[in-house]
N, C-alpha and C positions, 0 to 999 in steps of 0.2 A: 609634640613630645614623643620621645622614644623611651621605653622603659626596659631595663634589663636587670638580671639577678647576678649578684656577685656574693661570694662567701666571706670576703674580708673587707674591712673598711680601710681605705687609704687616708690616714690622718694628716697627711701632708697636702691633701687637696681639699677643696670646698666640700662641706657636708652639712646635712640637716640632722639635728639631734633632738628627737622627740622626748618630752619629759612630762610626767604626771605632776599634778599640783603638790608642792611641798615634798617632792621626792627626788631631789637632785643627786642624792646619794648613789642612785643606780647608774648615773652617767658621770660620776666624778672623775673617772680615769680619762675621760675625753676632754675635760675642761682645762683651758689654759690658765685659769685663775680659780682660786679656792671658793670664793664667794661672789658669783656674778649677781647683778641686780635683777634677779629673775626668780619667780616662784612657780612657774609652770601653769599659771592660770589659763583657763580655756581661751583660745583664739588670741593669744599674745605671742610675741616673738622677740628675740634679743640677738643682736649681732655681736659676736666676739671674733677675735683674730688669733689664729694659731701661731706656732713658732716659725712656720714657713711663710707667714703672711697670708695664709689661706683663711677664707671666711668660714666661720662656724655659726650656724643659725640654730639657736635654741628655740624650740617651738612648744607651746603649752598645750597639753592634751586635757588639762582640767581634771575634774573629778569623774567618778564612775557615771554620774548622771549625764555627762556630756558625751558618753561613748556613742550614742545613737547619731550624733551629728558631727562626728570626728572630721568628716571631709571639709567642714567649714573652716577649721583652723589651718588646714593645708591650703585651701583655696585662698584665704586671706594672706598667708605668707607668700605664696607665689605671686598673687596680684600685686602686693606691695614691693616685692624685692627682685622678681625675676629679670627685670631690666639690668640688674647688676651681675647676673649669673653669666658664667662663661659658657662654653659649648657643652659642658657636663657638670653635674653635681650629684652627690651621693645622699642617700637617706639611710641612717642607721636603723635597721628594722629588726634587730635581734630580739628585742623585747616586745615587739608588736605581734598580736595574733593575726591569723589570716584575714579575718574580717576587718581588722584595723589597717592592714596593708591595703586591702581592696579599697577601703574608704579614703586612705591617703592618696591613692592614685586617682580616684574619682575627683577629689578636691583639687589636686594639681591640674588635672585635665579641665575641670570647670573654669579654672583661672585663665584658660586660653580662649574663652568665649569672646568674640568680637561683636559688641552690640552696634558698632558704627559701620556696619556692612555697606550702607548706602551713602557714606560720605565720599566726597570726591578725592580726598587725601586720607590715606590710612597709614597707621604706623606699621612698619614692617617687623614681623616677629621673626626672631632667629631660632633655629632648631636647637633643641637642648636634649641631651641624653641624661636620663635620671636613673642611677643605679641604686637598687635596694640591696643593702648588704645584710645577709642573714645566713646562718648555717642551715636553716630549713629551706626546702625547695618552695619557692613562691612564684615560679614562672607563670603557672596557670592563673593564679590570683592577679598577677600584674596585667595579664591579657584581659581578664574579666573586668577589672577596674578601668582599663583604658577604653574598652568597648562601651562600658556604662557611661563614663564621663563624656565620651564623644557623642553618644546618643542624646544625653541630656542637653549638650550644646546644640545639637542639630534641631531638637524640637523647640528649644528656646529661640533659635533662629527663625523657625517657622512662625511661632506665635508673635514674635516681634516684627515680622516682615510687614510692609505696608500693603493695604488691601488692593491697590491698583496693580500690584505684582502678584500677590497671593490670592489668586482667583480659585474657584473650584477646580478648573482645568489644571492650574499650576500644582495643586495638591495631587491630582491624578498623575501628572508627569513626575513629580517628586517620588511618588510611590512606585512607579514603573522603574525608575532609575535605581531606587533602593532595592527592589526585588531582583534586578539584574546583578547588582553588586553583592548582595547578601545571599543570593540563591534561594529565593522562595517565589511563589506564584502570585502574580498581581493581575486582577481584572478590573478595568475601569469602564463602568456602564455610563454611557452618555445619553443625551436627551431622547433619541429615538428608542433606545433599548429600555430606558426607564419607563417610557410610555407603554411599551410592549409588555413589560413585566408587571406594571401596575404600581410603581412607586409614586402614587398620586399625591401623598402629603409632601414628599420632597419636591415634586414638580410645582405644587401650589406655592410653597415658600419661595421658590426661585423664579416665579413668573415675572416679577417686576424688575429683574436685572438683565442687562445685556450679557452678563457672564452666566452661562447656563449651568445648572446643577449637575453633579456627577455622584455616583455611588462607587466607592473603591472597596474591592474585596481582596484582601491579602491572605494567602493561605500558606502556612508553614507546616510541613508534615515531617516530624522527627521520628515517627514510628511507622512500621509497615502497615498497620491497620488503618482503615479509612475513618474510624470513629473520631469525631471532633471532641476533644477534651474540654477546651475553653473557647468561647466566642466572646470577643470584645467589640463593643459598638461605641463609636465616638461621634459626638456632635461637631460638625465641621462648618459652622456659619462663618464664612471668611470676612464678612462685615455685616454688622447688624444695625441698620438704621431704625429698627422698630417697625418698618413698613408703614402702612397708613396710620397705625397707632404710634406715630413717630416719637422717638426719644427726644429729650431736651438736648440742646447743643453742648452743655457742660460735659466734658469728658467723652464726648461722642467719638473723638479720634481714637480712644482706647478700645472701641468696639471691633477693631482688627483682631483682638485677642479672643473672640468668641468661638474660636475653633480649638481651644485648649484641650478639650477631650479628644478630638480627632488627632491632635499632635501626639498625645500619649499613646493612642492606639497604633499610629504609624511607627512611632519610635520603638515601642515594645516588640512588635512583630519583627522589626529589623534586628533588634538586640537578641531576641530569642534565637533567630536564625544564625546569628554570628556565634552564639554560645553553643549551638548545635544540641540543644536540649532534646531529650527523648519524650516529646509530647507533640500533640497535634493541636494547633490553634488557628483560628480565623479572626482577622480583624476587619471590621466593617466600618467605613467612614461615609456618612451621609452628608454631603457638602453642598451648600447653596449660599447665595448672597441675598440677604433680606433687604431689598431696595424698594424705592417708591417710583411707580410708573403707572401709566394708564392701564396696564395689564395686571397690576398688583392684586393679590387676593385681598378681600375686604372683611372688616368686622361684620358679622351677620351672615357671611357665606357659609354654606355647608359643603365640605370637601370629602372626598373618598380617601382611602388609605390602602396600603399593601394588604392589610389584614381583611379588607372588605368592610370594616366598620366606618361609619360616617361620623364626621366631626364638625360641630358647630364652632365657627371661629368667633370668639368674643373679643380677642385681642391679638392683633398680628405680631405683637412683640413677644408673644409666647410661642415663638416659632421653633425653638430648639427641640421642644418635646414632640413636635410634629415630625421632624426629620428622624429623630430617634425612634419614634413609633414604627416607621417603615423599616428601619434597620433591625429593630428587635423582632418584628414580625418575620422578616426575611430569615433571620437566624433560627427562630423557633421552627418555622415551617420547613426550611430546606436543610439545615445543618443538624438540628436536634443535639446541641452540645450538652455535655455533662454540667458545665458551669456557664452562666451567661452574666456578663458584667458590662454595664454601660457607664461611660464617663462623660460629663458635660459641665461647662460653665453655664449652669442652667438658671439660677435664680438669685436675685438680690436678697431674697428672704433668708437664704442659708448664710449669707454674709452677716446679716443683722443678728442671726442666731448664734453663730460660732466665731464671727470675726475673721481674722486672717491666719488662724493657727491650726485649723482642722477642716477637713472636708466633711460634708454631710453624708452619712451612710444610711441607706434604706434597704432593708431586706427582711424577710420572714424567717430566714435560715440562721438560727442563733449560732450554730457551730461555724458557719461561714463568716458571720459577723465577728466572732471572737478571733478567728484566724487572721482576718484582715486587720482587726484592731491591734493585735499583738505585733504583726509585721509593721504596722504604721508607727508604733512606738519604737521598734527596733531600728528603723531607717529614718526616723524623724519626719515621716510624711503621714501625720496622724489623721485618723478618721474618728467620727463620733456618731453613734447610732441615734437616729431620730425616729419618732413613732410613726406607725402606719395604721392608726386606729380605724376600725370599720366606720365609725361615726363621721369621719372626714369625707367619705366617698360621696355623700350627698352633694358635695360641691361640684361634682363632675356631671350632675344631671342636666340634660337638655330636653326640652319639650319636642324639638323637631329633628334631632339627630341622636345617634347612639350615645354620644357624650360631647361635652364642650371642652375647649382647650384652656379655659381660664375661669376661675371662680368669681373674680371681681372683688373678692374680700381682701382686706389688708393683712389677714392673719393666716398662718399655716401654709404659706405659699410654697415652700420647698416640699412639704408633704403632699400637697395637692398635685404638684408636678410629678412627684414620684408615683403617686397612685394613678395618674393619667398613664404613665409609662407601663405600669403594672398591667393595665387593661390590654396591652399588646404582647404580653409574655405567655399567654395561655397557662397562667398559674405555674410557671416553671419553678420547680422546687429549689433550685440553686441560682436564683436570679438576685443580682445586687445592683443598685443604682448609686453612683457616687457623684454628688454635686460638688464640683471643685471650683466654683465661682470665686471663693475667697482666697484660694491658695495657689491658683494657676498663674496669677498675674498681679503684681503689686509693687510696693516700694522695695528697694534693694540698696545695699551699701555700695554697689558697683555701677550704679546709674543714677542720674539726676532726675529722670522721669520714671514713671512706672514701667516695669518690664517683666518679661516672663521669668518664672521661678524654676521651671524644670520639674515641678511636682508631678508625681505619678509614675515616673519611669521605674524607680527602685521599688515602690510599693507593689505595682502590678507584676513586675518581673520576679520579685521574691515570692509572691503568691503562686505564680506559675512554676517557679523552681521547686516549691514545696510539693505541688501536685505531680511534677515530673518525677519526683523521687519515689512515688508510691506505685 
């Protein structure tokens, strides 16, 4: 898709006419009939024909409560109708705010996502130019929306990719190409360097796979100072068999999605670089494949970690917290960021707690929690704070190591995982853990099987944008 700004709407050509619920009066001058069978309900659209035989698509923006997810109505319109569009189409944007224009572009771009990347025969998409007509200058907003939509599509492609292709090394190659295109620095640490630097937990998780682990360090410096404002750490388990604590076969094929946190980190760094924000961020992705082999780590083992703390392995299927522990320790020791955020598809517990509508948020910083929560509602990538009570910490006790990786109890699993991670943050005042297991991957109206949602790109980018303004 190509997006451009025009000041006037050519009513003799095809155009999209946004309308709020029960508010057709504002667009009556563009309607070819007085009373179309349309009320502007959210995520609905209606096709009319103009006097020149041109198509007029009425698109429902719904009520004020739908503003946070405006991109969805544009995504649905494009998904359903773009096969009928010619080489160009217009959007009447005079009555849209800048945020609404941005969301419209994100939605139109998201409709371009091709989930059938690995099919032998693919439908050929034709290039379309979309003109937003407004007397206000919206060029910068159009670019931001396009970059954001493209990034969401790219990370969805990563999460949906099959594990025989999407190995840890593949993620490293993806990051290196992204860094070259978007002009930021990427370092990929491989087996020998991981051993040298002491990423022992990452190495332990990856021991059972022929596809060796990597740690990806992406650095974007938008300021002249060297101070790291925000460090992001992502769980990059490219396939999770559960290891020797093997998972049941039901839905095991979906464990290709266990690198959803890593995908967000990779995507956000690329997007921030494209937006050229005045902020310094580092994205760290700890990637491994949790497989079963004679060399696999075992329940009962005691392993080391980047921090120097020893960990008793109770369950090899609690592997995500192990790789994150090394990533967090690296960030705290070497980067000393003002803010430290990790993202991971970490626990089934958070899904049982919050379902598929919000990520679990864990932090002791209430101001940071409120900021992230407010942003989550504004972009419809919601988070919900869960407790980190001191009493829960006894579940991490080990008689033979500094701590254990799994409590073995059926309760408070998401909190136990968060408190395990907290043990590797050196009590960082501005640390936050986001458990995105329920929101990163799931059912979609655009696929018959479960697929990636793209959750997290807007949430984290908007948080970074807010900090960049200060």
